[in-house]
BAPAKOL-539287 format. One line per 4 residues: number of its first residue (from 1); their letters; for each residue x, y, z of N, C-alpha, C. Coordinates in Angstrom, 2 decimals. Last residue first. Example, Ala and Ser with C-alpha at 12.3 -4.5 7.8 and 13.67 -1.06 7.14 Angstrom:
2
2	sa	12.85/-2.25/7.08/13.67/-1.06/7.14/12.90/0.03/7.87 ~ 13.19/-5.69/7.80/12.30/-4.50/7.80/13.20/-3.30/7.80
END
This chain:
268
268	xxxx	51.13/79.33/-41.20/49.69/79.03/-41.31/49.19/79.25/-42.73 ~ 53.73/80.21/-41.16/53.48/78.82/-41.57/52.00/78.49/-41.70 ~ 53.58/82.81/-40.21/54.05/82.59/-41.57/53.65/81.19/-42.05 ~ 52.78/82.43/-37.57/51.90/83.17/-38.47/52.29/82.98/-39.93
264	xxxx	55.02/81.14/-36.56/53.77/80.39/-36.69/52.79/81.09/-37.61 ~ 56.82/83.29/-36.57/57.06/82.14/-37.44/55.80/81.33/-37.64 ~ 55.61/84.90/-34.61/55.79/85.41/-35.98/55.97/84.25/-36.95 ~ 55.77/83.18/-32.42/54.46/83.66/-32.88/54.55/84.17/-34.32
260	xxxx	58.49/82.89/-32.12/57.71/81.72/-32.50/56.33/82.12/-33.01 ~ 59.08/85.54/-31.32/59.65/84.99/-32.55/58.84/83.79/-33.04 ~ 57.71/85.61/-28.90/57.31/86.51/-29.99/57.85/86.02/-31.33 ~ 59.15/83.73/-27.41/57.73/83.50/-27.68/57.25/84.38/-28.84
256	xxxx	61.67/84.98/-27.32/61.52/83.67/-27.97/60.06/83.41/-28.34 ~ 60.98/87.30/-25.88/61.51/87.39/-27.24/61.38/86.08/-28.00 ~ 60.18/86.16/-23.48/59.20/86.89/-24.27/59.67/87.05/-25.71 ~ 62.63/85.14/-22.63/61.55/84.20/-22.95/60.46/84.88/-23.78
252	xxxx	63.98/87.59/-22.22/64.51/86.61/-23.17/63.40/85.64/-23.60 ~ 62.35/88.70/-20.23/62.46/89.36/-21.53/63.01/88.41/-22.60 ~ 62.74/86.86/-18.13/61.41/87.06/-18.70/61.46/87.72/-20.07 ~ 65.44/87.21/-17.61/64.98/85.91/-18.14/63.60/86.06/-18.77
248	xxxx	65.26/89.90/-16.67/66.09/89.53/-17.82/65.66/88.22/-18.45 ~ 63.55/89.72/-14.46/63.16/90.54/-15.61/63.96/90.14/-16.85 ~ 65.07/88.03/-12.79/63.74/87.62/-13.24/63.32/88.40/-14.49 ~ 67.36/89.63/-12.46/67.47/88.27/-13.00/66.13/87.80/-13.56
244	xxxx	66.32/91.91/-11.27/66.90/92.01/-12.60/67.03/90.65/-13.26 ~ 65.58/90.80/-8.79/64.56/91.34/-9.70/65.08/91.46/-11.12 ~ 68.09/90.17/-7.82/67.12/89.10/-8.05/66.01/89.56/-9.00 ~ 69.18/92.77/-7.59/69.76/91.80/-8.52/68.81/90.66/-8.83
240	xxxx	67.50/93.79/-5.59/67.53/94.41/-6.92/68.09/93.44/-7.95 ~ 68.11/92.09/-3.43/66.74/92.14/-3.97/66.72/92.73/-5.37 ~ 71.26/90.32/-3.93/70.37/91.29/-3.31/69.02/91.31/-3.99 ~ 72.86/88.45/-5.26/73.26/88.92/-3.94/72.33/89.89/-3.28
236	xxxx	72.43/87.61/-7.82/71.95/86.73/-6.75/72.20/87.29/-5.36 ~ 73.50/89.53/-9.49/72.14/89.04/-9.76/71.57/88.21/-8.62 ~ 76.07/89.86/-8.44/75.14/90.98/-8.43/73.70/90.49/-8.58 ~ 77.18/87.37/-8.99/77.03/87.79/-7.59/76.07/88.95/-7.46
232	xxxx	77.21/87.52/-11.76/76.34/86.55/-11.09/76.14/86.90/-9.63 ~ 79.14/89.43/-12.35/77.73/89.74/-12.58/76.79/88.77/-11.89 ~ 82.04/89.88/-11.82/81.13/89.16/-10.91/79.66/89.54/-11.12 ~ 84.17/90.80/-13.21/83.12/91.76/-12.87/82.08/91.18/-11.92
228	xxxx	86.27/89.17/-14.13/86.22/89.52/-12.72/85.16/90.52/-12.34 ~ 86.23/88.23/-16.63/87.05/89.43/-16.41/86.98/89.91/-14.96 ~ 84.52/86.02/-16.37/85.90/85.82/-16.79/86.79/87.02/-16.54 ~ 82.07/87.12/-15.75/82.77/86.33/-14.72/84.24/86.16/-15.07
224	xxxx	81.57/88.27/-18.25/81.70/89.10/-17.06/82.40/88.38/-15.92 ~ 81.40/86.01/-19.85/82.47/86.97/-20.09/82.68/87.86/-18.87 ~ 79.10/84.85/-18.71/80.37/84.13/-18.70/81.55/85.08/-18.91 ~ 77.20/86.84/-19.24/77.51/86.46/-17.86/78.86/85.76/-17.78
220	xxxx	77.23/86.78/-22.06/77.63/87.98/-21.34/77.99/87.69/-19.89 ~ 76.21/84.23/-22.50/77.58/84.53/-22.90/78.10/85.78/-22.19 ~ 73.64/84.73/-21.59/74.46/83.74/-20.89/75.93/83.95/-21.23 ~ 72.79/86.62/-23.51/72.95/87.01/-22.10/73.78/86.02/-21.30
216	xxxx	72.78/84.98/-25.91/73.80/86.02/-25.70/73.90/86.49/-24.25 ~ 70.68/83.25/-26.36/71.80/82.76/-25.58/72.87/83.79/-25.30 ~ 68.98/84.65/-27.99/68.52/84.33/-26.64/69.66/83.84/-25.76 ~ 70.49/84.68/-30.31/70.27/85.93/-29.60/69.80/85.69/-28.17
212	xxxx	70.25/81.96/-30.99/71.58/82.54/-30.69/71.42/83.83/-29.90 ~ 67.51/81.77/-31.46/68.12/80.97/-30.39/69.48/81.53/-30.00 ~ 67.23/83.50/-33.65/66.54/83.81/-32.39/67.15/83.03/-31.23 ~ 68.73/82.08/-35.54/69.15/83.41/-35.12/68.51/83.80/-33.80
208	xxxx	67.15/79.80/-35.82/68.50/79.66/-35.26/69.03/81.01/-34.78 ~ 64.91/80.98/-37.00/64.79/80.33/-35.69/66.16/80.16/-35.03 ~ 65.96/81.95/-39.44/65.44/82.87/-38.42/65.31/82.24/-37.04 ~ 66.71/79.29/-40.52/67.67/80.37/-40.28/67.17/81.37/-39.25
204	xxxx	64.36/77.86/-40.84/65.36/77.36/-39.89/66.38/78.45/-39.55 ~ 62.65/78.66/-42.76/62.54/79.34/-41.47/63.56/78.85/-40.45 ~ 63.19/76.94/-44.85/63.54/78.36/-45.01/63.51/79.11/-43.68 ~ 62.15/74.56/-43.78/63.59/74.66/-44.05/64.02/76.12/-44.19
200	xxxx	59.45/75.20/-43.70/60.15/74.93/-42.44/61.66/75.03/-42.64 ~ 58.94/75.39/-46.43/58.82/76.59/-45.59/59.55/76.40/-44.26 ~ 59.31/72.73/-47.21/60.17/73.79/-47.74/60.13/75.05/-46.91 ~ 57.23/71.51/-45.72/58.62/71.13/-45.52/59.58/72.19/-46.02
196	xxxx	54.99/72.78/-46.81/55.29/72.95/-45.39/56.74/72.58/-45.09 ~ 55.12/71.85/-49.46/55.24/73.28/-49.19/55.60/73.53/-47.73 ~ 54.73/69.10/-49.02/55.99/69.57/-49.62/56.21/71.06/-49.32 ~ 52.12/69.20/-47.96/53.22/68.67/-47.14/54.57/69.12/-47.68
192	xxxx	50.72/70.23/-50.16/50.77/70.99/-48.91/51.91/70.52/-48.02 ~ 51.05/68.13/-51.98/51.58/69.46/-52.30/51.70/70.31/-51.04 ~ 49.68/66.12/-50.60/51.12/65.97/-50.89/51.75/67.33/-51.18 ~ 47.10/67.17/-50.61/47.80/67.01/-49.33/49.30/66.83/-49.55
188	xxxx	46.50/67.08/-53.36/46.54/68.37/-52.68/47.32/68.26/-51.36 ~ 46.53/64.30/-53.75/47.48/65.15/-54.47/47.63/66.50/-53.79 ~ 44.35/63.61/-52.12/45.69/63.10/-51.83/46.76/63.94/-52.51 ~ 42.27/64.87/-53.47/42.61/65.30/-52.11/44.01/64.84/-51.74
184	xxxx	42.35/63.33/-55.83/42.60/64.77/-55.89/42.97/65.33/-54.52 ~ 41.70/60.78/-54.87/43.02/61.01/-55.46/43.36/62.49/-55.54 ~ 39.07/61.30/-54.09/40.06/60.89/-53.09/41.48/61.10/-53.61 ~ 37.83/61.97/-56.57/37.95/62.95/-55.50/39.00/62.59/-54.45
180	xxxx	38.33/59.34/-57.94/38.76/60.64/-58.45/38.90/61.70/-57.36 ~ 37.19/57.30/-56.39/38.62/57.29/-56.66/39.13/58.65/-57.11 ~ 34.46/57.45/-56.28/35.22/58.00/-55.16/36.71/58.09/-55.45 ~ 32.68/58.51/-59.17/33.44/57.46/-58.50/34.36/58.08/-57.45
176	xxxx	29.81/60.56/-58.71/31.18/60.41/-59.21/31.85/59.26/-58.46 ~ 27.21/61.43/-58.17/27.44/60.07/-58.62/28.81/59.83/-59.20 ~ 26.87/63.88/-57.05/26.88/63.81/-58.51/27.14/62.40/-59.05 ~ 26.86/63.41/-54.30/25.83/64.27/-54.89/25.74/64.07/-56.40
172	xxxx	29.09/61.82/-53.77/27.74/61.29/-53.50/26.68/62.09/-54.25 ~ 31.15/63.57/-54.51/31.00/62.29/-55.20/29.61/61.71/-55.00 ~ 30.70/65.63/-52.64/30.61/65.91/-54.07/30.41/64.62/-54.86 ~ 31.23/64.28/-50.26/29.87/64.78/-50.51/29.67/65.08/-51.99
168	xxxx	33.99/63.82/-50.63/33.07/62.68/-50.52/31.64/63.12/-50.81 ~ 34.94/66.45/-50.65/35.14/65.60/-51.83/34.18/64.42/-51.81 ~ 34.22/67.28/-48.05/33.65/67.94/-49.22/33.79/67.12/-50.49 ~ 35.82/65.54/-46.55/34.36/65.47/-46.43/33.68/66.13/-47.62
164	xxxx	38.35/66.45/-47.30/37.95/65.08/-47.64/36.44/64.92/-47.55 ~ 38.23/69.02/-46.22/38.42/68.85/-47.67/37.97/67.45/-48.10 ~ 37.94/68.40/-43.50/36.89/69.16/-44.19/37.01/69.01/-45.70 ~ 40.35/67.15/-43.05/39.13/66.35/-42.96/37.96/67.09/-43.60
160	xxxx	42.10/69.27/-43.23/42.14/68.26/-44.29/40.89/67.37/-44.25 ~ 41.67/70.68/-40.89/41.25/71.29/-42.16/41.22/70.25/-43.28 ~ 42.67/68.59/-38.95/41.37/69.24/-38.93/40.91/69.77/-40.28 ~ 44.79/67.02/-38.31/44.23/66.86/-39.65/42.93/67.62/-39.82
156	xxxx	45.50/67.46/-35.72/46.57/67.52/-36.72/46.04/67.47/-38.14 ~ 43.18/67.00/-34.23/43.59/68.38/-34.51/44.68/68.49/-35.56 ~ 40.93/64.96/-34.07/42.16/64.87/-34.86/42.64/66.27/-35.21 ~ 38.70/65.63/-32.67/39.49/64.49/-32.17/40.81/64.35/-32.90
152	xxxx	37.60/67.69/-34.10/38.04/67.97/-32.73/38.90/66.85/-32.17 ~ 36.95/66.39/-36.52/37.96/67.46/-36.48/38.49/67.69/-35.08 ~ 34.91/64.60/-36.71/36.19/64.09/-36.19/37.25/65.17/-36.10 ~ 32.84/65.84/-37.97/32.74/65.70/-36.52/34.06/65.25/-35.90
148	xxxx	33.65/65.51/-40.60/33.66/66.86/-40.02/33.59/66.80/-38.50 ~ 33.27/62.74/-40.84/34.61/63.31/-41.00/34.68/64.71/-40.39 ~ 30.50/62.54/-40.49/31.40/61.87/-39.54/32.81/62.43/-39.63 ~ 29.59/63.96/-42.71/29.29/64.45/-41.37/30.22/63.83/-40.34
144	xxxx	30.56/62.29/-44.83/31.02/63.68/-44.68/30.77/64.24/-43.28 ~ 29.12/59.82/-44.20/30.57/59.90/-44.10/31.06/61.36/-43.99 ~ 26.48/58.75/-42.67/26.84/59.97/-43.37/28.34/60.20/-43.20 ~ 26.30/55.12/-43.03/26.14/56.41/-42.37/26.56/57.57/-43.25
140	xxxx	26.51/52.44/-43.68/25.61/53.29/-44.46/25.36/54.64/-43.84 ~ 28.38/50.93/-42.48/27.08/50.98/-41.82/26.08/51.86/-42.56 ~ 30.55/51.37/-44.17/30.03/50.01/-44.04/28.63/50.00/-43.43 ~ 31.05/54.09/-43.76/30.57/53.64/-45.07/29.95/52.25/-44.98
136	xxxx	31.93/53.96/-41.10/30.73/54.73/-41.43/30.15/54.31/-42.78 ~ 34.23/52.37/-41.40/33.13/51.92/-40.54/31.84/52.65/-40.87 ~ 35.83/53.93/-43.15/35.38/52.61/-43.54/34.19/52.13/-42.72 ~ 36.21/56.30/-41.63/35.61/56.35/-42.97/35.03/54.99/-43.36
132	xxxx	37.46/55.28/-39.35/36.18/55.97/-39.24/35.46/56.00/-40.57 ~ 39.79/54.28/-40.59/38.90/53.38/-39.85/37.52/53.99/-39.70 ~ 40.89/56.62/-41.61/40.44/55.59/-42.54/39.53/54.58/-41.86 ~ 41.46/57.95/-39.19/40.55/58.54/-40.18/40.02/57.48/-41.13
128	xxxx	43.27/56.20/-38.02/41.99/56.46/-37.36/40.98/57.06/-38.33 ~ 45.36/56.36/-39.86/44.68/55.08/-39.67/43.33/55.28/-38.99 ~ 46.19/58.99/-39.52/45.59/58.59/-40.80/44.84/57.27/-40.66 ~ 47.19/58.73/-36.88/46.11/59.67/-37.17/45.41/59.31/-38.49
124	xxxx	49.23/56.66/-37.18/48.05/56.51/-36.31/46.90/57.45/-36.63 ~ 50.09/55.91/-40.60/50.33/56.72/-39.40/49.08/56.66/-38.52 ~ 49.13/52.61/-41.79/49.31/54.05/-41.89/49.71/54.66/-40.55 ~ 48.50/50.01/-42.37/49.88/50.30/-41.91/50.17/51.80/-41.92
120	xxxx	45.67/50.18/-42.91/46.26/49.07/-42.16/47.63/49.42/-41.58 ~ 44.26/51.97/-44.42/44.68/52.40/-43.09/45.41/51.34/-42.30 ~ 43.68/50.62/-46.77/44.52/51.81/-46.84/45.04/52.22/-45.47 ~ 41.96/48.59/-45.90/43.25/48.23/-46.47/44.20/49.43/-46.47
116	xxxx	39.77/50.12/-45.04/40.47/49.24/-44.09/41.85/48.87/-44.60 ~ 39.04/51.35/-47.46/39.50/52.16/-46.34/40.26/51.32/-45.32 ~ 38.26/49.13/-48.98/39.37/49.96/-49.44/39.93/50.81/-48.30 ~ 36.05/48.26/-47.50/37.23/47.39/-47.64/38.45/48.19/-48.06
112	xxxx	34.36/50.49/-47.82/34.74/50.03/-46.48/35.99/49.17/-46.53 ~ 34.06/50.74/-50.68/34.72/51.78/-49.87/35.18/51.28/-48.50 ~ 34.96/47.68/-52.46/33.99/48.61/-51.87/34.68/49.60/-50.95 ~ 37.25/47.42/-55.24/36.94/47.16/-53.84/35.86/48.12/-53.35
108	xxxx	38.12/47.95/-57.82/36.81/47.35/-57.63/36.44/47.05/-56.20 ~ 40.35/49.38/-58.32/40.46/47.93/-58.52/39.15/47.21/-58.26 ~ 39.59/51.89/-57.51/39.72/51.64/-58.95/39.81/50.15/-59.26 ~ 39.77/51.45/-54.75/38.46/51.72/-55.37/38.50/51.44/-56.87
104	xxxx	42.53/51.17/-54.47/41.65/50.03/-54.15/40.28/50.21/-54.78 ~ 43.35/53.75/-55.19/43.78/52.60/-56.00/42.90/51.39/-55.75 ~ 42.19/55.25/-53.12/41.75/55.46/-54.50/42.14/54.29/-55.40 ~ 43.67/54.22/-50.96/42.22/54.06/-50.99/41.69/54.22/-52.42
100	xxxx	46.23/55.11/-51.62/45.97/53.67/-51.57/44.47/53.39/-51.64 ~ 45.70/57.84/-51.38/46.16/57.29/-52.66/45.91/55.80/-52.72 ~ 45.06/57.97/-48.67/44.03/58.27/-49.66/44.43/57.79/-51.05 ~ 47.55/57.33/-47.57/46.40/56.45/-47.32/45.29/56.71/-48.33
96	xxxx	49.10/59.49/-48.43/49.43/58.14/-48.89/48.25/57.20/-48.70 ~ 47.76/61.56/-47.05/47.88/61.59/-48.51/48.17/60.19/-49.06 ~ 48.17/60.78/-44.43/46.81/60.76/-44.95/46.82/60.82/-46.47 ~ 50.96/61.18/-44.29/50.41/59.83/-44.15/48.99/59.75/-44.69
92	xxxx	51.16/63.97/-44.58/51.77/63.08/-45.57/51.20/61.68/-45.51 ~ 49.75/64.70/-42.23/49.29/65.13/-43.55/49.86/64.24/-44.65 ~ 51.29/63.58/-40.19/49.92/63.11/-40.38/49.40/63.50/-41.75 ~ 53.69/65.05/-40.46/53.69/63.59/-40.65/52.29/63.07/-40.92
88	xxxx	52.74/67.66/-39.93/53.39/67.35/-41.20/53.35/65.85/-41.49 ~ 51.70/67.37/-37.34/50.84/67.79/-38.44/51.45/67.43/-39.79 ~ 54.04/66.63/-35.94/52.90/65.70/-36.02/51.97/66.07/-37.16 ~ 55.58/68.94/-36.16/56.05/67.70/-36.78/54.91/66.70/-36.94
84	xxxx	53.89/70.63/-34.66/54.17/70.92/-36.07/54.67/69.67/-36.80 ~ 54.00/69.43/-32.17/52.72/69.51/-32.86/52.92/69.79/-34.35 ~ 56.73/69.79/-31.57/56.19/68.44/-31.72/54.86/68.44/-32.46 ~ 56.81/72.58/-31.38/57.60/71.91/-32.42/57.09/70.49/-32.65
80	xxxx	55.10/72.93/-29.17/54.74/73.50/-30.47/55.51/72.83/-31.60 ~ 56.57/71.59/-27.18/55.23/71.13/-27.53/54.81/71.65/-28.90 ~ 58.90/73.15/-27.09/58.98/71.74/-27.50/57.62/71.20/-27.92 ~ 57.79/75.57/-26.19/58.47/75.51/-27.49/58.55/74.07/-27.99
76	xxxx	56.87/74.82/-23.68/55.91/75.24/-24.70/56.52/75.17/-26.09 ~ 59.31/74.27/-22.47/58.32/73.21/-22.61/57.29/73.56/-23.67 ~ 60.52/76.79/-22.54/61.13/75.68/-23.29/60.14/74.53/-23.49 ~ 58.72/78.19/-20.86/58.95/78.61/-22.24/59.52/77.48/-23.09
72	xxxx	58.95/76.80/-18.44/57.65/76.86/-19.12/57.81/77.25/-20.59 ~ 61.66/77.26/-17.86/61.19/75.89/-18.08/59.86/75.89/-18.83 ~ 61.65/80.07/-17.53/62.46/79.46/-18.58/61.97/78.05/-18.90 ~ 59.95/80.33/-15.32/59.61/80.99/-16.59/60.36/80.34/-17.75
68	xxxx	61.42/78.84/-13.44/60.07/78.42/-13.81/59.67/79.03/-15.15 ~ 63.76/80.36/-13.27/63.84/78.98/-13.75/62.47/78.47/-14.18 ~ 62.79/82.76/-12.20/63.40/82.75/-13.53/63.44/81.35/-14.11 ~ 61.94/81.84/-9.67/60.98/82.41/-10.63/61.53/82.38/-12.04
64	xxxx	64.44/80.98/-8.65/63.32/80.05/-8.77/62.29/80.56/-9.78 ~ 65.92/83.33/-8.67/66.34/82.22/-9.52/65.23/81.21/-9.71 ~ 64.52/84.74/-6.72/64.55/85.22/-8.10/64.96/84.13/-9.07 ~ 65.15/83.15/-4.48/63.77/83.25/-4.94/63.70/83.75/-6.39
60	xxxx	68.37/81.62/-5.34/67.38/82.20/-4.46/66.00/82.28/-5.08 ~ 70.04/80.25/-7.09/70.01/81.72/-7.14/68.93/82.34/-6.28 ~ 70.07/77.48/-6.48/71.20/78.10/-7.16/71.22/79.61/-7.00 ~ 67.72/76.82/-5.15/68.99/76.42/-4.57/70.17/77.14/-5.18
56	xxxx	65.84/77.87/-6.93/65.89/78.37/-5.56/67.23/78.03/-4.92 ~ 66.28/76.28/-9.19/66.56/77.71/-9.24/66.66/78.33/-7.86 ~ 65.42/73.81/-8.15/66.80/73.98/-8.58/67.19/75.45/-8.63 ~ 62.72/74.40/-7.65/63.59/73.96/-6.56/65.05/74.17/-6.93
52	xxxx	61.84/75.08/-10.24/61.74/76.05/-9.14/62.68/75.68/-7.99 ~ 62.27/72.74/-11.68/63.02/73.94/-12.05/62.99/74.96/-10.92 ~ 60.41/71.11/-10.33/61.83/70.78/-10.31/62.70/71.96/-10.66 ~ 57.98/72.39/-10.98/58.45/72.36/-9.59/59.93/72.01/-9.49
48	xxxx	58.20/72.02/-13.89/58.13/73.34/-13.28/58.52/73.32/-11.80 ~ 58.35/69.20/-14.45/59.42/70.13/-14.82/59.38/71.42/-14.02 ~ 55.97/68.03/-13.54/57.26/67.59/-13.01/58.34/68.63/-13.24 ~ 54.02/69.35/-14.90/53.85/69.22/-13.46/55.12/68.71/-12.80
44	xxxx	54.85/68.98/-17.50/55.04/70.30/-16.89/54.90/70.23/-15.38 ~ 54.07/66.31/-17.78/55.48/66.66/-17.92/55.76/68.02/-17.28 ~ 51.31/66.55/-17.49/52.07/65.77/-16.51/53.55/66.12/-16.58 ~ 50.70/68.07/-19.75/50.45/68.63/-18.41/51.23/67.87/-17.35
40	xxxx	51.41/66.27/-21.76/52.11/67.55/-21.66/51.93/68.15/-20.27 ~ 49.54/64.26/-21.26/50.96/63.96/-21.11/51.79/65.23/-20.98 ~ 47.20/65.64/-21.86/47.43/65.23/-20.48/48.88/64.86/-20.25 ~ 47.59/65.97/-24.63/47.51/67.14/-23.76/47.77/66.76/-22.32
36	xxxx	47.55/63.32/-25.45/48.76/64.10/-25.69/48.77/65.34/-24.79 ~ 44.93/62.58/-24.72/46.06/62.00/-24.02/47.35/62.78/-24.24 ~ 43.58/64.39/-26.63/43.44/64.55/-25.21/44.55/63.87/-24.42 ~ 44.24/63.54/-29.31/44.64/64.84/-28.84/44.60/64.95/-27.32
32	xxxx	45.50/60.16/-29.50/44.48/61.17/-29.65/44.94/62.46/-29.01 ~ 47.14/57.56/-31.18/47.21/58.64/-30.21/46.14/59.66/-30.51 ~ 47.04/54.06/-31.46/46.61/55.34/-31.96/46.62/56.38/-30.86 ~ 50.09/52.45/-30.47/48.65/52.57/-30.41/48.25/53.92/-30.94
28	xxxx	52.76/50.17/-30.63/52.21/51.47/-31.06/50.70/51.42/-31.04 ~ 53.38/48.28/-27.63/53.17/48.41/-29.07/52.54/49.75/-29.39 ~ 55.55/49.57/-25.03/54.31/49.00/-25.49/54.22/49.12/-27.00 ~ 58.08/50.64/-24.54/57.56/49.64/-23.62/56.34/48.93/-24.16
24	xxxx	58.65/52.51/-26.46/59.58/51.40/-26.29/58.98/50.28/-25.47 ~ 56.52/54.24/-26.14/56.69/53.57/-27.43/57.65/52.39/-27.33 ~ 56.93/55.17/-23.55/55.78/54.29/-23.81/55.93/53.57/-25.14 ~ 59.17/56.74/-23.90/59.28/55.53/-23.09/58.11/54.59/-23.35
20	xxxx	58.01/58.71/-25.53/59.15/57.93/-26.01/59.29/56.64/-25.22 ~ 56.03/60.01/-24.09/55.62/59.08/-25.15/56.77/58.23/-25.65 ~ 57.28/61.79/-22.40/56.84/60.51/-21.86/56.46/59.51/-22.93 ~ 60.24/63.24/-23.93/58.80/63.20/-23.75/58.38/61.84/-23.21
16	xxxx	63.25/64.22/-22.30/62.51/63.31/-23.17/61.03/63.33/-22.87 ~ 64.67/67.44/-22.43/63.97/66.47/-21.58/63.12/65.54/-22.44 ~ 66.08/69.42/-23.65/66.20/68.07/-24.23/65.52/67.01/-23.38 ~ 65.53/71.66/-22.15/65.20/71.68/-23.59/65.23/70.29/-24.20
12	xxxx	66.56/70.96/-19.69/65.11/71.12/-19.84/64.70/71.07/-21.30 ~ 69.30/70.96/-20.32/68.65/69.73/-19.88/67.15/69.80/-20.03 ~ 69.73/73.63/-20.98/69.93/72.60/-22.01/69.24/71.30/-21.63 ~ 69.18/74.80/-18.48/68.36/75.14/-19.66/68.50/74.09/-20.75
8	xxxx	71.25/73.68/-16.99/69.86/73.38/-16.64/68.94/73.67/-17.82 ~ 73.46/74.82/-18.25/73.29/73.37/-18.31/71.86/72.97/-17.97 ~ 73.00/77.50/-17.57/73.04/77.11/-18.99/72.83/75.60/-19.14 ~ 73.22/77.35/-14.79/71.94/77.71/-15.41/71.89/77.31/-16.88
4	xxxx	75.94/76.66/-14.61/74.91/75.74/-14.10/73.56/76.04/-14.73 ~ 77.12/78.93/-15.62/77.29/77.67/-16.34/76.24/76.67/-15.92 ~ 76.49/80.70/-13.64/75.87/80.87/-14.95/76.01/79.63/-15.81 ~ 78.13/79.85/-11.61/76.70/79.60/-11.50/75.98/79.75/-12.84
END
């Protein structure tokens, strides 16, 4: 039975996100924070009841509770990893878009045209930022205010939009050509993306260690079954064993969550 639980955990960890099927079925469209959140909720609405039913069939009520806790932890871990990858990709893409924008400005293009050209083939988040920038500039609106207001709609680029808004306001206030501030922001974003990539590589070791430690209880169950101690029968055969199963899985998931919290604090 422990092998079954291990396979269930692996299946939940590698469950494909709904966005993958949509990308294959439809052309790429700009993604916003709210649809991503609703997709996560829909995925959990399927995973958690499915994990509960499977856990109930394999190990009773305790197994159902343990499976739900495990599924929720793995789903949260996947969502956090996806958000981190999205932030890194969006930051690099915005840097490239701003470099292209600065080059267009230096070539004599007006800001609206330069923004449209820079965002034409960019990452969806960067393309939305450049579209907003170009449309606001074309209508003569307050570009810094529009960029700051877009923070809630673009969580992957929130702090970077403040930097871009400040650079734009500085150019407007002192009559500086936009190419200089935009290029400076692009350079800063590239440096941040490189630093984030290097930090993520350095943290791969601690994360792998945490994953190995989390898997040791499963190894212990397998070894116990191999020598005839029948630990799985103990965990599923009575009320005390069921409680121990839930507590054990909860402690493992708490350890994983605490590790991710520490790592997230380092990457901020």
